[in-house]
C-alpha positions, 0 to 999 in steps of 0.5 A: 474795239478800235475802229479807223475810218478812211474815206474822202467823203465827209458825208460817208464819214459822218454816216459811219460815225453815226452808225458806230455811235450805237456801240459803246464798245467801239472807239473811233481812233481816227478818220482820214480823208487820204490814203497816205495818212490812212496807211500811217495811222493804221501802222501807228494806231493798230486798230482792230477794224479799218473801214476803207474807201477805194478811191481817195487822194494819195494812195488808193484804198487798195494800195493801203490794203496791200501795204497793211497786209504785208505786215499785219494779217490780223486787222479786219479790213472792210472796203466800202465803196461806190466802185462796187463792180465785180472787178474791184470786189475781186481785186480787194478780196485778192489783196486781203480785204475781209469784206467788200461792201457797196455804199449804195446797197450794203450799208446795213450789211456793214452794220451787221458785221460790226455788230458781230465783231463787237459781240465776238469781242465781248464773248472773248473778253468774258471768257478771259474773266 
């Protein structure tokens, strides 16, 4: 499963890289610190999952989400942010986010979602054999 990370915090990127390293099936295709590069990378690399912060230089994570959803409805997008207010949650979900998690409260939930996605992909791959 190809995963792209977009966050302007190197600390968050490192935490995500560490969390995802336990899954041998996960390939990190890149990590980006601004929305403009993130949008271009998603369009070029076509990851299965993008984990995107809301507040980044250039385009916001919500802007990236809206642009991607215009052309790709299949990529899974997780919004991971400190802006965990209901207002932002609703905006993200309306724009097409698959999940919305708070960096403060929901990091474990993100791990569970990734684990479910990896398991689902393994089942699908095994049924093709």
